[in-house]
N, C-alpha and C positions, 0 to 999 in steps of 0.2 A: 429575633428568637436568633440568639448565637447559632454559628454552624456547628455542627459536630465531629469528632476526630472522623469520620466517615468521608464528610466532606472535605475534609484538605485533604486526607489518602488520594482524593481523585482528582481533585483541583488543578486546573493548570496553568491560575493565573503569574505573571512573571515568564513566560517559555515563551518560547519561540518554537513552529514546527511547520515543518517542510515538505510539503505534499504534491510527490510528485502525479503528469497527469491528473488537476484538481479539477479540469474543467465540466467536464460531463462525469455520470454516474457513480460508481462509488466512489472516485477521489475525492469529490464535489461531497459527498456524503460522509465521509469521514474528516473532509476540513471542517463543515458547517460542526461537527457533534465536537473536536478540539476546539472549535470557537466559542460553542456553546461554554464547553469548562476552562475555555478561559485563557486557549494561548492567544495567541499572535500569527499570523496563516501566510507565508513565505508559499502561493502556488507556481511551481513549476512547472518548466514545460511549452513544447511549439506553439501551441492555442490558443487565444485569446480567450483567458478564464473571468471574462467581466463581472456576470453573473454570480459568479464562489464569490469575486473577492466583494462583491452590493453585500451577498448576503451576511459575507462574513462580519464588513464593517456595519452592517442589519445591526448585528448581535454586541459590536459596542469595541469589536478589537481593530487591530491593524489588518493593518494587509497589503501584500506586497506581489505582483508577476515577476518571475524572473524567467527570462524567458531562454529555453534549453531546448535542443533539438537531440532528441537521445539515438535517434539513427544516423546521427550524423559525428558521431563522436567527441562532442562536446571539450572546453575545457572546465576537468570536472572540479580542480581548483575555482576558478575565476566563478563559477554557480555560488558554489558555498561562501566565495568573497564577500559575492555581492546578494547572499540572503543577510548575512553578519553586516551589512554594511548598509543596507536598509531598513534593518529590524531589530539592529544591536544585540545580535548574537543567535545561535541553534542549539536548541538541546530535544529535540525529535528530529526526526527522519523518516517518513514514508515513503518507500519506493515502492508506489503502485505504477507510472506507466509500463505498460505494455501495448502490446501485440501478437495476432494470432495471423497464422495464411493458412488454409487450409487447400488439400489435395492429397488426394492415397498415396501412400509409401515409394510405393512403385514408380512414383510419377514424378514423386517432389524432387523439387531445385534446388541448390546451391546457393543459389540468391536467393527463393524463399527462408532456404534455413538460417543462414547468415545474418536479414535483418531479424528476423525475429529473435537470435540467437543473442546481437549487437543489445537490441531494448531491453529486454526479460531477463538477461543474466549481467553480459560483458556489462556493461552502464550499471544496473549495484549495485555490481561491485566497487566500481570506482569509484562512484556515486557515495557510498559509505565509506571507503576506503579514507577518502576527500573529506568526508562528516568525523569523523573519529581524528583526523590529523585535528580537527578544532578540541574535537569533545574533548580529547584526553585532556589537554593544559590548563581544560574549563573545567574540571572536575567529575567528566561521565556528561551521559544522555541517554538518548532511547532511541532505537533504529528498528521500522518495523518493516517485512518483506510482504510481496502479496504471494503470496503461494498460491491456492487452485487443488482442486476434487482431482485434477491431474498432477498434483503430487505426491497423491493415495494408488490413481491409477493409469489406466493405459489411452482410453480416447480411442477415435480413431481420427482418419482425416487429418491429423494434427500434430507430425513426429515432434516437427521443432520446438512445438508451443509444450506438449508433455515433456523433453528434453530439458526445456528451460525452468519449467516450475520444478520439474524434480532437485534443478539442479537448486534453484530458490533453496529449496527446503533442506538441503547438504550446508547449500550453502549457510543458512542461518545458525545452523550447529559448530562449524568451525568459525564465523565471530562468534560469537558467545565463547566458547571457550578461549580466545585471543584477547577476547576482550575486555571478559566480564571485569577481571583484575584490576581494568584501569575505567569502572565506575559506570560503564556501558552495557547496557541490558540489548538482545538484542534476540526478535523472537519475529514471528510472520504472525497473518492472518489467513484462511484458505477459504474465500467465499463460494459458496453454492453455486446455487443457479440464480443469479441475480437478474431483475428485469430493468434493463440498459440498453443503451442502443445498440452494444455488442454484440447482445442476444438476439436483437431482436427479429432476424431469423428465424428460429429459433421456434422466438412467440409464438411467431404464425404460421405454422409450420402444424396444419393441424394431426396430424398423427405421433410427430417428435412430440410435441408439447406437452401430450395426455400422456406419451410411454414417460416423461420426466418427472408430471404430476404426480403421476400412479406410484414413483418411489420415491417421495418428498412424504414424510411421517406426515411434518406440516401441514400437507396440501398446501401449500404455497410457493409461488416463486419467492424470492426474498427481494426485498429493496432497499437501494446502497444506505438508507438509515439505520438499516438492520448491521451495518459494521461500526458504525458508528460507539456503541459500550466495547464493544473487542479492542479498538481504536485509542479509546480513551481509558482505559485497563492499563493494555501495556504504555500507554506513554505515560502511565500516571506514577504516581510515589507506591502504588495499590500492588506496582511489580517488580518490585527493585528486588525480590530475591527469583523473580521468575527467567531465564535464560534458556535458549536456542527451543524454543512452543515451536509446533503449527497449528494453531489453535482452528479445528474448523467451525465456519458458521456459517452452516449448511441446510437448516430445517431437518433436520437427520437424516441425508442423503448416508451416509458415510457408516451408521448404525445400518439398514436395514441391507 
């Protein structure tokens, strides 16, 4: 049976997608979804993403680990060059790598503030800038930032994380404003409560877990795979006229 025009809209065949922090959790979930749609995957980060690379290769796609520590101010241009050298191009960048530090705002340290902002916001800007310098002369591309429910809400005990994810929402808009004319779509996904290693403590807290579930209309924590459809949409030609949005994938959390 021939593919329909809609299959082509969402196809990523012939494209290279770089996903930061792809070794576990939502990064791995999105990397596998992009590969299932046809993309070759560059997993960018400091930790060995061997499981992710194996899953991508099992889908018949090429995969490579690009080692980079975003908490140590890497050479962003060199990261992009290595992706292009190893996989032949770069069409999609997913800025997923992130970190969090928890403490009451009255006690929060400058070191913890800087550690979070460097990874969650500063690195996103400068890696996107380096990617855009490759994408613009190549005819464009897609940049997908990972925002948060705390791009919309304040939260508690995570001041630098909230500030960084609010910054991601604004950064997504300004980059879309500037780069749309060059054929680059810049958008963001805001995951809700997703069951990953990073949220294990919340899931294990009986009281807090019950409070979270009571507010989610879908009645469950999200799975990393729940982010896959949004990632494929924003990476594909189906989103060519979508710019500067922050798309919640939250089971209805923000609607309640």
